[in-house]
N, C-alpha and C positions, 0 to 999 in steps of 0.2 A: 442353651436350651435346658431347662428344668421342667420336669412333670412327673407325675406319679407312674411308677412301673416302667415305662419306656420300654427298652428291649426285654425287659424282665417281667412284662405283664403275663405272660404265660404261667411262669413259676409262681407268681403272686396267686394267681388261682388255685394253682395246686395247693397252696399254703392257707386256704381259705379257713380249715378247722384249726388252725394253730395260732398261737400268739404272736406270729411275726408273719402276719400276711400282707402288712403295709410295706410297699417298697417305692422309694422316690429316687428317680434316675436324674443324674445331671452329666452333661457331657463334659463340663469342666468346672471345678472348683478350686479354691483355695486349700481346704482341707475338709474332708468329711467329719473328722472330729470336731472341728470349729462349728460347722453347720450344725452338728448335733448337739454341742452344748449349749447353742441357744433354745433348744427345745427341752432340755432336761428338766424334768419336773412339771411339764406342760400337758394338759389333758390330751393333746394330739400327738404327744411325742412317744408315748410308751408303745413298745413292740415295732416301732418304725426302723426301716433299714435305709440308709442313704448310701447309694452306690454310684461311683463316679468312673466317668472313663478316662479322666485325666486329674490329677491333682499338682497345682503349681507349688503349694507350700507344705506337701506331706511331710510328716515329721515322725520320727522314732523316739526312742528313750533320750533323755537329756539333749533334746533339741536337735538331735541328728536327723539329716533329711533322709525323705524315702522317695526316689524319683523313678518313675517307670514310663516307658513310651507309652502313648494313648493306644489303647486297644490291646496291649500286652500284658496288663494286670488286671486282678481283681481287688478293687479297693472300695472298702465299704465300712460304715459303722452302724452298729445295731444298738438302739436304745432298749435297754432291758424294760419289760411292760410294767414293772410294780417297783417301787422302792423296796430297800433293802436295809438291814441294821448297818449303821455306819461302820460298826466294829467288824463287820464281816466284807468290807471292801477289798480289802487285800486279796481275797480268793479269786475276784473276778477275773484277772489276767489268766490265772491258771485253769479257771473253769472255760475260759474262752479257748484256750490252748487244746483242751480236751476235745472240744467240739470241732475246732478246725481240723485237727489231726484225724479225728473219725470221718469227718467229711472229706477230706482229702483221700483217705482209704477207700472210701465209698466210691471214689472216681478213679480208683486204681493207681494212686499215688501214696506210697508207704514212706511218709516222712517221719524223722526222728525229732523228738521233742527235746529242747534244750534250755536250760535256766537263763535268764529269767522270761524271756519272751519271744523265742524264736522256734522255727520249724526248719530243719535242714533236709538236704538230700546229700549224703556223704558229709563232707565238711564245709558244704555251700548253703548259704541261706536262701530258702525257699519262701519263707512267710515270716512277717514280724506281726507283734501285737502291741497296741498301745491303748489302754483303756483310760476313759476320763469319768470324772464324778462331780456331783454338787450335793453337799451335806447341809443339812438344816437340823440341828440338834442332833438326836440319836439316829435318825434316819438319813438315808441318802438315796439318789438317782444315780444310775451309771450307764456307761455306754461302752461297747466293746469295738475298739478300731481294730481293723484287719487289713494288711496287704499283702497278697500272694502274687509271685512271678508266675505267669501262666504261659505265656509264648514268648520265647527268645527272638529279638530281632538280629538276624545276621550282620545288618549293615550299622548296629549302634556300637559306640565305642566301649570297650571293655572296662569294667570297674573293678576296683580292688577293695576288700578281697572279693574274688568272683562270686558271682551269684548263680542260683540254681533255678531252672523254669520246670514247670510240670512237664512242657513237651520234651525235656531231656530224657523223660521215660516214655510218655505217650501223649497225643494230643488231649485236651481237656476243654469242654465247654464250659465257658465261665458261668452261664446261666445254670447249668446243670450242677456246678461247684457251689454256688450260692445257694441253691436249693437244697444241696446235701447238708450244708452247714446250718442253714436256718432249722432244717429238721432237727439236726442234733441239738441246736440251742432249746428248741421246744421239748425235746425228750428229757434234757438235763435241767429244766429250770427248777425242780423241786431240789436240786442238789445245792443250789445257792443258799439254803438254810442248814447246809451240813458241812461246814468249812473243812473239818478234819476228813470227812469222806471225800471231798474233793481233792485236798492235799494227799491221799493215799492213791486216789485214781490217777492222779498227774505223777506221782512217784512211780507207778506202774508204767504209764506211757513213756515217761522220760528214762526208764532203765535205772532207777534209783531205788536202793544203793548200788553202787558198783560204776556209774559213769565215771569217765576222766574229764577234768575240767582244766583249763589254763586260764588263770583268773589275773587281773590286774587290779589292784587297789588304786582307787583315785589317790593322785600324788605320788605313787610310786613310779619308779622308772623300769623295775624288773618284774615280769610276770612270775607265778609260781604255778606248779601242778599240784592237784589233789584229786581225791576221789569224793564223788558225791556220796552222803550218808543218808540224809533225809531233808525233806522240806520243812523249815521251822514256821510256826505261826507268824504271821506278819509278811511271809514271803521270802525270808532269808534262807540261804543255802548253808546246811551244816556240812562241812567237809573233813576230811582228813588227810593230812599231808603224809608224805612217805615215810616220815620219821615217826608216825603215830599220833602226832599232835593234831588234836581237833580244834577247829574254830568255826565260829559263824559268819558268814558272808553276807552282810545287809544288802538289799536292794540298791540303796542309795550310795553305797561306799565302795563299788567295785563293778567290772564288766567281765564278761566271760569272752575270751578271745576265740578266734577261729584261725586255722592254718591258712596260709595263702597270702 
């Protein structure tokens, strides 16, 4: 089943005066990001949110899968309403994390923000972000893919490392959560023209400088611990090791590990 709005019709009406009033609901799809990619740059795609009950091929960074039981997650991709400078694309995942974090807090869920693309409850992953883009010369169109664990299925097999769910704290209505996030997207649209401002706001939300990370470089067998210092232009994380050595960890070269 695929149609406009679906069970999110009411919030679409409430968003009528924003840049994100278009919602397309699908009961099942391979990936909302893949669906959005087909529309990037089209006249009909700008401002559209594709929200799915279930994704059979949901993906995270570097091809990792995102699997959620039908009805238990909020899975969506929002296409930004306007093109942007291609040089600013690196800021989109961090801009998205700001809005998702604020939307969660508006629904009573105080999640922590972690580099590069996660929101956590404690040490467990609550939400992930994977943005996509299409570039033509110096301009680009982008979309924000988001997956949030909302309701824990007590009958489901445990996964490692353990995941967190909104209802670990309190029940959350998925439509209300989507509405809160889209309102935050709308309020923050102007920030996409200010990458340095987005980076600063993300640092504040992520507790940087000062947050501790356990990082594993691609190809290495042993992780190392360091303290985050700043978000660098391009999305890399500047960290300081315990011996005082500073280094810049590129998005493509390492991943942040979680306990568990």
